[in-house]
N, C-alpha and C positions, 0 to 999 in steps of 0.2 A: 725331712720331717713329714710324716703323714699328716693330713688335715681333714677335718670334717667341714664341709661347706654347708651353712644353713641357708636354704633357698626358700623363696616365696612360692615355690611350686606346690607346697603343701603335701608332698609325698611322705608318708610315714616310714620311719625306719623300723623294720621288723626285726626284733631280737629273737632268734629262733631258740626257744626252750620248750620242750614238750613234756634206752634207756631207751664150766669150760675150762675150761682149763686150757692153759698152754700145754701143748703136747710135750712130752719128754723127748720126742724125736729131735735129733739135732737138725738145725737149719744148716744149709751148706756153708762152709767156712767162707768168709769174705776176704778177698785178697787185698793186701796193702803193701806188697813187695817188701820184705824185710821183717814182717811180723812173724810170730811163731808158726810152726807148721800146721797147728790146729786152727789157726784163726787169722783175722786181719781186720782192717778198718773198713774197707769198701768205700766206694764213691757215693755221690748223691745226685739225684736228678729231681728237678722241680716239676711237679705235675700241674702247677697253676691251680686254678679253681676247680672244684669238683662238686658234683651233686647239683640238684636243682635249686632248692632254697630260694626260688623267686628271682628277683632282680639281682644284678651284680653289686649293687650298692651295699657297702658293709664289708667288702673284702679288705683284708689287711693291706695297707698301702694305697688304698683308693678312697676317694671322697665318699662320705655317706650323706644322703639327703634326708633331712629331718623336717617334720611338719612345722610350719610357721606358727608362732604364737604359743607353742606348747611349753610346758614347764620343762626345765632341764631334766633330761633322762626320760621324758615321756614323748610318745609319738602323737602327732595331730590326728584327729579322726578323719576318716575318708570324707573328702569334700568340705572339710572345715578345719578350723584351728583347734588345737588341743587346749585344754583348760589350764591356764597359766596361773601360778600363784604370784604373790607380790614379788616383783623384781625377778621372776623366773623366766620370762619370755625372752626368746632369742630374737635379736634384730636381724633383718635381712642382710646377708653378706658377711655375717660374723664368722670368723675363722676359729675353729676349735682345734688346738694342737693336740697331736697324739704322740706321746713320747715313745722311743724305741722300747721293745719288750726285752726281757731278760735273755731270751733265746733268739739268735739271729737265724733268719730264714735261709741264708746262704752259708751256714756253718759247714765246714769241710769234714769235720770229725775224722781227722787223720791221725797218723802215728799211733795206732792202736797197739797196746801191749797187754799181756796177761796181767791180771791183778795180783800184785805181790802178796804172798801169804795165803791166797785163796786158790788161784789156778795151780793145778798139779797134773799128774798123769791120770788122775781120776776124771770122771765126767762131772763137771760143775755147771749148774744153771742158776742164774740170778733170780731171786724172788723179790727182794726189795732192798733199798739202801737209803739211808737218811740223807737229806739235802746237804748236811755238813760233812758227809762222807765218812763218818766215824763208826757207824753200825751197819752191818749187812746181814741179811737172811738169804740163804742159798741152799741148793741141793747139791750134795756130793754123792755120786752113785745112787741117786734117788733118796738119800737120807737127808731130812731137813737139818740144817746147821745154822748157827749164829756165830758172828765174830765181831770183835771190836778193836779199835786202835785209838791212840790218844791224839794223833795228828793226822791230817789228811795226806801229809807227805810221808807218813810212816807206813810200815808193813802191818797188815792185819795179824792178829794173834792166830794161833793154830786152829781155833774154832771149837765149838762145843755143840753136841747134839741138841737140837731144839725140841723141847717138850711140847707135844701136841695133845690137847685134851681129847678124851673120848667123844666121838660124835662130830669132830671137826677135822679138817684136813687142809693141806696146802696145794693140792692139785689144781684147784680152781683159782689160785692166787692168794697173795698175802699183802696187807697194807701195813705200813710202819709209820708211826708218828715221827715228827721232826726231831724230837728229843730222844727218840729210840726207846721209850719206856712203855709204849702202848702198841700192841699188835692186833690187827683185825683179821679174823678168819671167818670162813663161811662154813656153816654146818654141812654135813654130808648129805642132808636132805636137799641142799641147794637153795633153800628158801629162808635162811636165817643167819644174819651177821651177828658177831659178838666180839667184844673187846677183851683182851687179856693184858694184864698190867704186870709190871715188875718194879721193884723198889729203886733200882739203879741200873745203869747200863751194863754193869758187870754181873748182874744177877740173872737168874732164869725167870721166865715168865710164869706167873701163877697159873694153875690149872683151872681156876674158877672163871667161868664164862659170864660176862656181863652184857646182856642184850638190851639194857634199858635205853641207851642212847639211840638204838636202831628200831625202837618199837614201831614207829610209823612205816619205815621201809619194810620191816619184816611182815607187818600186817598187810601191806600192799601186795606182797608176794602171794599170800594166801588168797587174797581177793581176786587177783588177776591170774592166778595159777602159773605165773612166770617163775623161772629159776634165775639165779644170779651167778655172776662170775667176775673175776678180775677187779677186785677193789683197790683203790688208791686213795690216800689222804693228801690233801693239799699241804705243802710245807707250813703255811700259816694257820692250819687247823680250821679254816673256815669253809672248806668244801670237801665233800666225799663223793667220789666218782666210781661208777661200776657199770658192768654190762648186764642187761636183762634180756631174756629170750623166752620164746615159747618152746617148751620141750616137745619132742616128737611123740605123739601117742603110739601105743602099741600097734594100733591098726594102720599107722602111717598117716601122713598129711593128705588132705584131699588133692585130687589131681590139679596141678597148676599152682599149688601153694607150697612153699618151702619153709614156712615159719618166719618169724620176724625177730630180729635182734637189734636192740638199740643201746646207746650209751646214755646213762642218766647221771645227773648231778644234783646233790642235795646240799643245802646250806645249813650251817650250824646255828642253833638257837639255844636259849638257856635250858630248854627241856630236852635237847638232843637234836638229831638230824631230822629236818622237816621233810614233808612229802617231796620226792624228787621230780625234776623236769628233764625231758629229753634234750640232749645237746647234739644228737646225731640225726634227728629227724630230717628227711629230705636232703641230707648232706652225705652221711656215710653209714647209713643203716646197713645191716647185714641180714643173713638168714640164720636159721638154727644151726646149720652145718658150717656156715662161714661167718663167724661173729667178729665184730670189732672188739678187741680186748685191750682195755687201757693198761698202760704199764708205768707211766710217769707223768708228772705235771710240773711245769716250771714254777719257780718261787713266786712269780707274779700272777700265776694262774692263767696266763695268756697263751701258753703252748701245751697242747695235749699230745702225748706220745702213746701210740697204740699199735697193736699187731692186727693185720688182716689175716684172719684164720685161714681163709681159702688160699691165698697166695703165699702166706708165710712172711710177707713183707712187713717191715716196721715203718710206720708212717708218723709224721708230725704235722699237726694242724695248728694254725695260728689265728688269733683274734686280737682286735684292737683294744678291747677291754675285757675284763673277766666276765661281763654279762653279754658280750657280743657273740654273733655266730662264728663258728670255726670254719671260715671259708678257705683260706689259703692252705694248700697241702703240699708237703715235701716227702718224697719217697726216700727212706733211709735204708732200703734194701733189707738184707738178712741180718738185722741187728735185734734179735729177740729180747723182749723185756727191757727196752731202752729206757733209762732213767737219768735225768740230768742232775748235776749238783746245783747248789744255790745260785752261783754266778752263771750257770749254764755255759761254762767254758770247758767242762769235762762231761763226757757221756759214758755211762756204764751200761753194759749189755752182754748178752750171751751169743756166742757163735761157735759152731763146731766143737761143742763140748768144753769150751773155756768161758770164763768171765773176763771180759776185756774192759779197758778204759781207753777212750780216745779224747783228744784235745780239739778245741774249736780252732 
Protein backbone atom coordinates (compact mmCIF):
# COMPACT_ATOMS: atom_id res chain seq x y z
CA UNK A 1 0.00 0.00 0.00
CA UNK A 2 1.25 3.47 -0.85
CA UNK A 3 1.41 5.89 2.08
CA UNK A 4 1.62 9.59 2.66
CA UNK A 5 3.81 10.47 5.64
CA UNK A 6 2.88 13.67 7.45
CA UNK A 7 6.13 15.18 8.67
CA UNK A 8 7.01 18.06 10.92
CA UNK A 9 9.47 19.27 8.31
CA UNK A 10 6.79 21.68 7.09
CA UNK A 11 7.53 21.03 3.40
CA UNK A 12 4.45 21.81 1.32
CA UNK A 13 3.05 19.32 -1.10
CA UNK A 14 2.75 21.04 -4.44
CA UNK A 15 -0.11 19.79 -6.59
CA UNK A 16 0.85 20.67 -10.14
CA UNK A 17 -2.09 22.21 -11.93
CA UNK A 18 -1.48 25.19 -14.19
CA UNK A 19 -2.94 22.65 -21.10
CA UNK A 20 -3.93 18.18 -33.77
CA UNK A 21 -5.00 15.80 -34.43
CA UNK A 22 -3.82 12.27 -34.37
CA UNK A 23 -2.40 11.52 -37.75
CA UNK A 24 -4.20 9.02 -39.90
CA UNK A 25 -0.81 7.52 -40.67
CA UNK A 26 -0.51 4.05 -39.25
CA UNK A 27 1.76 3.47 -36.33
CA UNK A 28 3.96 0.41 -36.81
CA UNK A 29 2.15 -2.75 -35.92
CA UNK A 30 3.13 -4.03 -32.49
CA UNK A 31 4.10 -7.67 -32.32
CA UNK A 32 2.53 -10.03 -29.82
CA UNK A 33 3.32 -13.35 -31.48
CA UNK A 34 0.02 -14.93 -32.60
CA UNK A 35 -1.96 -11.73 -33.10
CA UNK A 36 -3.30 -10.82 -36.53
CA UNK A 37 -0.84 -9.95 -39.30
CA UNK A 38 -1.83 -6.29 -39.07
CA UNK A 39 -1.28 -5.88 -35.38
CA UNK A 40 -0.33 -7.12 -31.94
CA UNK A 41 -0.17 -6.20 -28.31
CA UNK A 42 3.41 -5.19 -27.75
CA UNK A 43 5.35 -5.08 -24.54
CA UNK A 44 5.69 -2.36 -21.94
CA UNK A 45 8.62 -0.63 -20.35
CA UNK A 46 8.50 1.61 -17.34
CA UNK A 47 10.28 4.90 -17.70
CA UNK A 48 9.97 5.80 -14.04
CA UNK A 49 9.58 9.46 -13.22
CA UNK A 50 9.73 12.04 -15.91
CA UNK A 51 9.90 15.79 -16.09
CA UNK A 52 11.12 18.30 -13.60
CA UNK A 53 8.14 19.11 -11.41
CA UNK A 54 10.35 19.98 -8.47
CA UNK A 55 11.01 17.43 -5.76
CA UNK A 56 10.21 13.77 -6.17
CA UNK A 57 7.66 13.85 -3.38
CA UNK A 58 4.26 13.06 -4.80
CA UNK A 59 5.22 10.26 -7.14
CA UNK A 60 2.76 7.42 -7.18
CA UNK A 61 4.02 4.76 -4.82
CA UNK A 62 6.29 7.10 -2.80
CA UNK A 63 5.64 9.10 0.36
CA UNK A 64 4.45 12.68 0.03
CA UNK A 65 5.53 15.23 2.63
CA UNK A 66 2.87 17.73 3.58
CA UNK A 67 3.04 20.84 5.74
CA UNK A 68 2.47 20.41 9.45
CA UNK A 69 -0.64 21.91 10.92
CA UNK A 70 -2.37 22.50 7.56
CA UNK A 71 -5.95 21.55 6.92
CA UNK A 72 -6.50 18.30 5.11
CA UNK A 73 -5.74 18.80 1.43
CA UNK A 74 -3.94 22.13 1.97
CA UNK A 75 -0.21 22.73 1.95
CA UNK A 76 1.55 24.60 4.73
CA UNK A 77 3.00 27.96 3.77
CA UNK A 78 6.74 28.20 3.32
CA UNK A 79 8.39 28.56 6.68
CA UNK A 80 5.17 28.12 8.63
CA UNK A 81 2.15 26.01 9.22
CA UNK A 82 -0.94 26.05 7.04
CA UNK A 83 -4.17 27.43 8.35
CA UNK A 84 -6.03 24.51 9.84
CA UNK A 85 -9.74 24.38 10.44
CA UNK A 86 -11.38 22.69 13.38
CA UNK A 87 -10.17 19.12 13.60
CA UNK A 88 -8.39 19.52 10.25
CA UNK A 89 -4.76 19.56 11.37
CA UNK A 90 -2.60 16.52 10.71
CA UNK A 91 -0.58 15.22 13.64
CA UNK A 92 3.10 14.43 13.20
CA UNK A 93 3.68 10.86 12.11
CA UNK A 94 0.14 10.31 10.77
CA UNK A 95 0.03 7.71 8.01
CA UNK A 96 -2.39 8.52 5.20
CA UNK A 97 -3.18 5.35 3.19
CA UNK A 98 -3.49 5.53 -0.59
CA UNK A 99 -5.59 2.79 -2.14
CA UNK A 100 -4.52 1.16 -5.43
CA UNK A 101 -5.80 2.88 -8.55
CA UNK A 102 -8.10 1.32 -11.13
CA UNK A 103 -5.19 0.89 -13.56
CA UNK A 104 -2.06 -1.07 -12.62
CA UNK A 105 1.29 0.47 -13.49
CA UNK A 106 2.71 -2.97 -14.37
CA UNK A 107 -0.20 -4.10 -16.58
CA UNK A 108 1.11 -6.30 -19.39
CA UNK A 109 -1.68 -5.52 -21.91
CA UNK A 110 -1.14 -8.80 -23.70
CA UNK A 111 -3.19 -11.21 -25.86
CA UNK A 112 -4.28 -8.42 -28.21
CA UNK A 113 -6.97 -9.36 -30.70
CA UNK A 114 -8.80 -7.43 -33.43
CA UNK A 115 -12.06 -5.98 -32.10
CA UNK A 116 -14.95 -8.23 -33.23
CA UNK A 117 -17.38 -6.51 -35.57
CA UNK A 118 -15.10 -3.51 -36.05
CA UNK A 119 -11.74 -4.67 -37.40
CA UNK A 120 -11.86 -5.68 -41.05
CA UNK A 121 -9.75 -5.57 -44.18
CA UNK A 122 -10.35 -1.81 -44.21
CA UNK A 123 -8.26 0.75 -42.33
CA UNK A 124 -9.79 1.36 -38.88
CA UNK A 125 -8.69 3.91 -36.29
CA UNK A 126 -10.18 4.27 -32.82
CA UNK A 127 -11.72 7.63 -31.93
CA UNK A 128 -13.46 6.94 -28.60
CA UNK A 129 -15.12 4.14 -26.66
CA UNK A 130 -17.31 4.26 -23.55
CA UNK A 131 -15.98 2.89 -20.27
CA UNK A 132 -18.68 0.19 -20.29
CA UNK A 133 -17.40 -0.88 -23.75
CA UNK A 134 -20.82 -0.70 -25.41
CA UNK A 135 -20.42 2.29 -27.76
CA UNK A 136 -17.52 3.08 -30.05
CA UNK A 137 -16.65 5.88 -32.48
CA UNK A 138 -14.03 5.09 -35.09
CA UNK A 139 -12.74 5.79 -38.59
CA UNK A 140 -13.07 3.23 -41.35
CA UNK A 141 -11.05 4.21 -44.39
CA UNK A 142 -11.17 7.80 -43.03
CA UNK A 143 -15.00 7.79 -42.76
CA UNK A 144 -16.30 8.46 -39.20
CA UNK A 145 -18.47 5.62 -37.91
CA UNK A 146 -20.39 4.67 -34.77
CA UNK A 147 -21.29 1.19 -33.50
CA UNK A 148 -23.06 -0.35 -30.51
CA UNK A 149 -23.39 -3.68 -28.74
CA UNK A 150 -25.61 -4.84 -25.89
CA UNK A 151 -22.89 -6.66 -23.92
CA UNK A 152 -19.15 -6.11 -23.58
CA UNK A 153 -18.66 -9.77 -24.45
CA UNK A 154 -20.71 -9.49 -27.64
CA UNK A 155 -19.70 -8.42 -31.12
CA UNK A 156 -20.32 -4.83 -32.22
CA UNK A 157 -22.99 -4.23 -34.84
CA UNK A 158 -22.03 -3.46 -38.43
CA UNK A 159 -21.69 0.25 -37.70
CA UNK A 160 -23.33 3.37 -39.09
CA UNK A 161 -21.83 6.45 -40.65
CA UNK A 162 -21.43 9.15 -38.01
CA UNK A 163 -23.15 12.43 -38.84
CA UNK A 164 -20.80 15.39 -38.37
CA UNK A 165 -22.22 18.93 -38.27
CA UNK A 166 -20.88 21.56 -40.64
CA UNK A 167 -17.97 23.47 -39.13
CA UNK A 168 -16.86 20.55 -36.94
CA UNK A 169 -14.63 17.54 -37.49
CA UNK A 170 -13.07 14.45 -35.94
CA UNK A 171 -9.50 14.88 -37.15
CA UNK A 172 -8.55 16.66 -33.92
CA UNK A 173 -10.20 14.05 -31.70
CA UNK A 174 -13.60 13.14 -30.27
CA UNK A 175 -14.85 12.77 -26.69
CA UNK A 176 -17.71 10.46 -25.77
CA UNK A 177 -19.67 10.54 -22.51
CA UNK A 178 -19.89 7.43 -20.32
CA UNK A 179 -23.52 6.74 -21.26
CA UNK A 180 -22.74 7.20 -24.96
CA UNK A 181 -25.35 9.89 -25.59
CA UNK A 182 -23.11 12.98 -25.71
CA UNK A 183 -20.28 13.55 -28.17
CA UNK A 184 -17.82 16.46 -27.97
CA UNK A 185 -16.24 17.78 -31.15
CA UNK A 186 -13.87 20.64 -31.92
CA UNK A 187 -14.75 23.28 -34.49
CA UNK A 188 -12.62 23.40 -37.61
CA UNK A 189 -11.33 26.77 -36.35
CA UNK A 190 -9.58 24.79 -33.59
CA UNK A 191 -10.87 27.13 -30.89
CA UNK A 192 -14.38 26.03 -29.94
CA UNK A 193 -15.68 22.82 -28.35
CA UNK A 194 -19.34 21.83 -28.65
CA UNK A 195 -21.54 19.00 -27.43
CA UNK A 196 -23.82 16.95 -29.67
CA UNK A 197 -26.55 14.82 -28.10
CA UNK A 198 -28.77 11.91 -29.08
CA UNK A 199 -31.90 10.46 -27.53
CA UNK A 200 -30.57 6.94 -27.12
CA UNK A 201 -27.54 4.81 -27.85
CA UNK A 202 -29.16 3.46 -31.00
CA UNK A 203 -29.96 6.92 -32.40
CA UNK A 204 -27.76 9.25 -34.42
CA UNK A 205 -26.37 12.40 -32.88
CA UNK A 206 -28.34 15.58 -33.51
CA UNK A 207 -26.58 18.11 -35.79
CA UNK A 208 -27.24 21.01 -33.39
CA UNK A 209 -24.04 22.16 -31.65
CA UNK A 210 -24.34 23.18 -28.00
CA UNK A 211 -21.36 25.30 -26.88
CA UNK A 212 -22.91 26.56 -23.62
CA UNK A 213 -21.02 24.21 -21.28
CA UNK A 214 -17.70 25.17 -22.90
CA UNK A 215 -18.19 28.96 -22.77
CA UNK A 216 -15.22 29.61 -20.43
CA UNK A 217 -12.88 27.25 -22.30
CA UNK A 218 -13.84 28.61 -25.72
CA UNK A 219 -13.45 32.21 -24.54
CA UNK A 220 -10.02 31.33 -23.20
CA UNK A 221 -8.92 30.14 -26.65
CA UNK A 222 -9.76 33.55 -28.12
CA UNK A 223 -7.96 35.36 -25.31
CA UNK A 224 -4.79 33.26 -25.47
CA UNK A 225 -4.92 32.65 -29.25
CA UNK A 226 -4.29 28.97 -28.56
CA UNK A 227 -5.81 26.10 -30.48
CA UNK A 228 -7.22 22.92 -28.95
CA UNK A 229 -7.08 19.19 -29.74
CA UNK A 230 -7.68 15.69 -28.35
CA UNK A 231 -10.65 16.13 -25.96
CA UNK A 232 -11.62 13.38 -23.51
CA UNK A 233 -14.37 13.18 -20.90
CA UNK A 234 -13.84 11.48 -17.54
CA UNK A 235 -16.11 8.44 -17.12
CA UNK A 236 -17.67 10.04 -14.02
CA UNK A 237 -18.41 13.25 -15.96
CA UNK A 238 -16.47 15.42 -13.53
CA UNK A 239 -13.42 16.26 -15.67
CA UNK A 240 -12.76 17.38 -19.23
CA UNK A 241 -9.19 17.04 -20.53
CA UNK A 242 -7.69 18.36 -23.75
CA UNK A 243 -4.49 19.60 -25.36
CA UNK A 244 -3.87 23.30 -26.05
CA UNK A 245 -1.04 24.71 -28.12
CA UNK A 246 0.27 27.83 -29.80
CA UNK A 247 -0.24 27.51 -33.58
CA UNK A 248 2.76 28.37 -35.70
CA UNK A 249 2.41 31.82 -37.33
CA UNK A 250 2.75 32.20 -41.09
CA UNK A 251 6.13 33.79 -40.60
CA UNK A 252 7.29 30.92 -38.39
CA UNK A 253 8.34 30.89 -34.76
CA UNK A 254 11.24 33.05 -33.56
CA UNK A 255 14.64 31.41 -33.57
CA UNK A 256 14.99 28.98 -30.66
CA UNK A 257 11.25 28.77 -29.94
CA UNK A 258 9.13 25.84 -31.13
CA UNK A 259 5.79 26.75 -29.59
CA UNK A 260 4.31 25.28 -26.43
CA UNK A 261 1.71 22.55 -26.02
CA UNK A 262 0.15 21.60 -22.68
CA UNK A 263 -2.54 19.26 -21.42
CA UNK A 264 -5.33 20.99 -19.51
CA UNK A 265 -8.03 19.70 -17.18
CA UNK A 266 -11.34 21.41 -16.42
CA UNK A 267 -13.78 20.52 -13.62
CA UNK A 268 -17.55 20.41 -14.04
CA UNK A 269 -19.69 22.97 -12.24
CA UNK A 270 -23.41 23.67 -12.33
CA UNK A 271 -22.80 26.22 -15.08
CA UNK A 272 -20.50 24.11 -17.22
CA UNK A 273 -16.76 23.51 -17.47
CA UNK A 274 -14.69 25.91 -15.41
CA UNK A 275 -11.47 27.62 -16.51
CA UNK A 276 -8.92 24.80 -16.94
CA UNK A 277 -5.56 24.23 -15.27
CA UNK A 278 -2.49 22.61 -16.78
CA UNK A 279 -1.67 19.08 -15.62
CA UNK A 280 1.39 18.69 -17.86
CA UNK A 281 3.38 21.78 -16.87
CA UNK A 282 7.00 20.89 -16.08
CA UNK A 283 6.13 17.21 -16.49
CA UNK A 284 5.22 16.34 -20.07
CA UNK A 285 4.73 19.57 -21.99
CA UNK A 286 5.31 19.43 -25.73
CA UNK A 287 5.88 21.76 -28.64
CA UNK A 288 3.52 22.79 -31.41
CA UNK A 289 4.92 20.08 -33.69
CA UNK A 290 5.19 17.42 -30.98
CA UNK A 291 2.13 17.64 -28.75
CA UNK A 292 0.97 15.36 -25.93
CA UNK A 293 -2.47 14.24 -27.12
CA UNK A 294 -4.82 12.73 -24.50
CA UNK A 295 -6.67 9.57 -25.52
CA UNK A 296 -8.19 8.07 -22.37
CA UNK A 297 -8.73 8.47 -18.65
CA UNK A 298 -9.26 5.75 -16.05
CA UNK A 299 -12.57 5.49 -14.19
CA UNK A 300 -10.96 6.92 -11.03
CA UNK A 301 -9.24 9.75 -12.98
CA UNK A 302 -5.85 8.60 -11.66
CA UNK A 303 -4.36 7.36 -14.94
CA UNK A 304 -4.09 9.48 -18.08
CA UNK A 305 -3.36 7.87 -21.44
CA UNK A 306 -1.87 10.08 -24.16
CA UNK A 307 0.19 9.93 -27.35
CA UNK A 308 3.54 11.66 -27.76
CA UNK A 309 3.08 13.14 -31.21
CA UNK A 310 6.80 13.35 -31.89
CA UNK A 311 7.70 9.73 -31.13
CA UNK A 312 4.26 8.27 -31.86
CA UNK A 313 4.43 6.39 -28.56
CA UNK A 314 1.45 5.87 -26.30
CA UNK A 315 2.14 6.81 -22.68
CA UNK A 316 0.29 6.28 -19.41
CA UNK A 317 0.81 8.57 -16.41
CA UNK A 318 -0.30 7.81 -12.88
CA UNK A 319 -1.20 9.89 -9.83
CA UNK A 320 -2.12 9.03 -6.25
CA UNK A 321 -5.27 11.19 -6.30
CA UNK A 322 -7.31 12.87 -9.02
CA UNK A 323 -5.83 16.23 -7.92
CA UNK A 324 -2.19 15.07 -7.62
CA UNK A 325 0.63 15.49 -10.17
CA UNK A 326 1.00 12.82 -12.86
CA UNK A 327 4.54 11.80 -11.98
CA UNK A 328 4.90 8.08 -12.73
CA UNK A 329 5.04 7.31 -16.46
CA UNK A 330 4.85 4.02 -18.38
CA UNK A 331 5.67 3.60 -22.08
CA UNK A 332 2.96 1.63 -23.90
CA UNK A 333 4.79 1.82 -27.24
CA UNK A 334 2.79 2.05 -30.48
CA UNK A 335 -0.74 1.78 -29.13
CA UNK A 336 -2.39 4.84 -30.62
CA UNK A 337 -5.53 6.27 -28.95
CA UNK A 338 -5.32 3.84 -26.01
CA UNK A 339 -8.46 3.89 -23.84
CA UNK A 340 -9.21 1.62 -20.85
CA UNK A 341 -12.52 0.11 -19.83
CA UNK A 342 -14.06 0.92 -16.43
CA UNK A 343 -12.20 -1.84 -14.57
CA UNK A 344 -8.99 -1.09 -16.49
CA UNK A 345 -8.54 -4.78 -17.23
CA UNK A 346 -8.97 -4.24 -20.98
CA UNK A 347 -7.31 -1.65 -23.20
CA UNK A 348 -8.62 -0.56 -26.60
CA UNK A 349 -6.27 1.04 -29.11
CA UNK A 350 -5.23 1.36 -32.77
CA UNK A 351 -2.19 -0.27 -34.34
CA UNK A 352 -1.30 -1.07 -37.93
CA UNK A 353 -4.71 -0.15 -39.33
CA UNK A 354 -6.68 -2.28 -36.83
CA UNK A 355 -8.59 -1.56 -33.64
CA UNK A 356 -7.40 -3.99 -30.98
CA UNK A 357 -8.34 -4.98 -27.46
CA UNK A 358 -5.76 -6.33 -25.01
CA UNK A 359 -6.18 -7.70 -21.48
CA UNK A 360 -4.34 -6.77 -18.31
